[in-house]
C-alpha positions, 0 to 999 in steps of 0.5 A, a space after each residue: 735893698 728893700 725886701 718884698 715880704 710876700 716873696 719871703 719863703 721861711 720866717 723864723 720867729 723868736 718868743 719864749 714863754 707859756 700861756 699868758 706870754 702867748 696870748 699877749 703876743 697873739 696880735 704880733 703872730 697874726 701881723 706876722 702872718 699877714 704881712 708873711 702869708 706865703 712863708 713857712 713860719 717856725 718859732 724858736 721857743 722854750 719847751 717847759 716841763 713844769 706842770 704850771 706852765 704850757 708850750 706856746 704850741 698849746 695856744 697857737 697850735 691849730 690857728 695856722 699862725 705857725 708851722 713848726 718849732 725849734 726847741 730853744 734850750 733856755 738858760 744853757 751856756 753849753 757852747 756845743 748846744 748852742 752851735 747844734 742849734 745854730 746849724 739846725 737853723 741854718 740848715 732850715 735857712 730862714 730869711 727873716 727873723 721876727 724878734 719877739 722876746 721879752 725886754 732883757 737889755 740892750 747888750 742881750 739883745 746885741 747878742 741874740 742878734 749876733 747869734 741869729 746872724 750866725 745862723 745866716 739869717 740876713 734880714 732881723 725885725 723887732 730887735 729892741 736896739 734901744 731903750 724905748 723899745 726894751 722898756 714900757 712906756 709911762 703913764 700918759 694920764 690915766 695912771 697906767 703904763 704901756 702894756 707888754 703887748 703895746 711894747 711888742 707891736 712898737 718893736 714890730 712897727 716896720 711891719 705894719 698895724 698890729 690892730 691891737 685894739 681889735 678883738 679879733 686880734 686876740 681871738 683863739 679862733 677856737 675849733 669845733 673840735 675844742 668846743 666839743 671836747 669842752 661841752 662834754 664836761 658841761 652838758 650834764 652839770 647842774 650849773 652849766 647855764 650860769 657859772 663863774 670861771 675862777 683859777 687860783 694858781 700862779 707861778 710867782 708866790 708873790 702873785 698869790 693872793 692866799 688860800 684863806 682870802 679865796 675861801 673867804 671871797 667864795 663863801 661871802 659872795 656866793 652865798 646871796 647870789 641864787 646859787 650860780 656855778 663855779 668851774 675851777 681851771 687850771 694845771 692838774 697840780 692845782 686841783 687839790 687846792 682848787 677842790 679845797 677852796 671850791 668847798 666854800 662855794 654855795 652852788 654847784 661846783 665843777 673842778 676841771 684843772 688838769 682835764 682841758 687843754 688851755 684852748 679848750 679851757 678858753 671855751 669854758 671861760 667863753 661861756 662863763 658870766 666872768 672870771 675870777 683869778 690871779 695875774 696869770 695865763 688863765 686871766 689872759 685866756 678869759 680876756 682873749 675870749 671876751 669874758 669879764 675879769 676880776 683880776 687880783 694883781 700884786 705890784 711886781 709889775 707896774 700897773 697896766 704892764 700885764 692888765 688883761 685886754 679890753 675895758 670890761 674887767 675890774 683890776 685890783 692893783 695896790 700901788 706901793 712904793 717898791 712897785 715893779 720890783 719884778 720879784 718871785 718871793 718878797 721876803 722884806 714887806 710879806 707882799 704887802 701890795 697883794 695882801 692889802 686887797 680885801 675880800 670885802 672889796 673884791 666882793 663889792 666889784 663882784 656885785 657890780 658886774 
């Protein structure tokens, strides 16, 4: 029997992760809201405690795309914990499950599907039952693999067009209150009229370009450029390192690490001439608000898989034989992919933008 999606009253969305994972899924969240306009939409997600990650609701919170959350006990194998979660979901009574999880293999996808069926959910959408939906597609002439955002939209193709190339699909829909909160930090700052935004944080060591490279880049590029301002953004535990690196900048510096919410950070990024940083959540935030990015990537993922949305960016990615390793720490090759990116080539790209 065909389901009229407009009649659905409750939808559960399964999505784990933090800033970057949420931003790349924004077109899917907006598609779900369009397809199920009359439904209460809740997300089953993890609530990480680490200072370097933010819960999914710090991105989606005020957008009206979802109306609540269930806490997912990540990596748990405790049957009683999973039983309590299943009972909680069953009691709420969702009619549809939209599966937006990262690919982890067909066996785990089937296991997840069985869990949601046990929760009493009659309709499952987006479960990657076969390899093509589990994997990003290989390059089609441009050397870039399919993006993770594109793979997610393929999984939800039964719901319609996610409008992946429409900038409005990526918009954070920033509120007036968020803009006012962020502008408090900028209004009396000397560099507010022309500045660059940067973030040097990363959750994986393999994606870290290194503090000495950042110091050299800031010193060399800022010296001849009429003293533009520099705003450092990131989590509170990145504030000290950001302060140390920013001392090399020739011009006014504002360190906002830990002082803004992720969405308020988006307000600051929107005003910046460009963003400089690693493959990270802040990079995806900057792309979402339309700011050109100079992004420094390791080769732990395939080229294109996690690139920022849009064509206005300059991505540095040196493809080594071990690309796509997914490693968090590289002991064998000492991060030769990202370490081979030189300060001079990044400076040259900044001069062109």
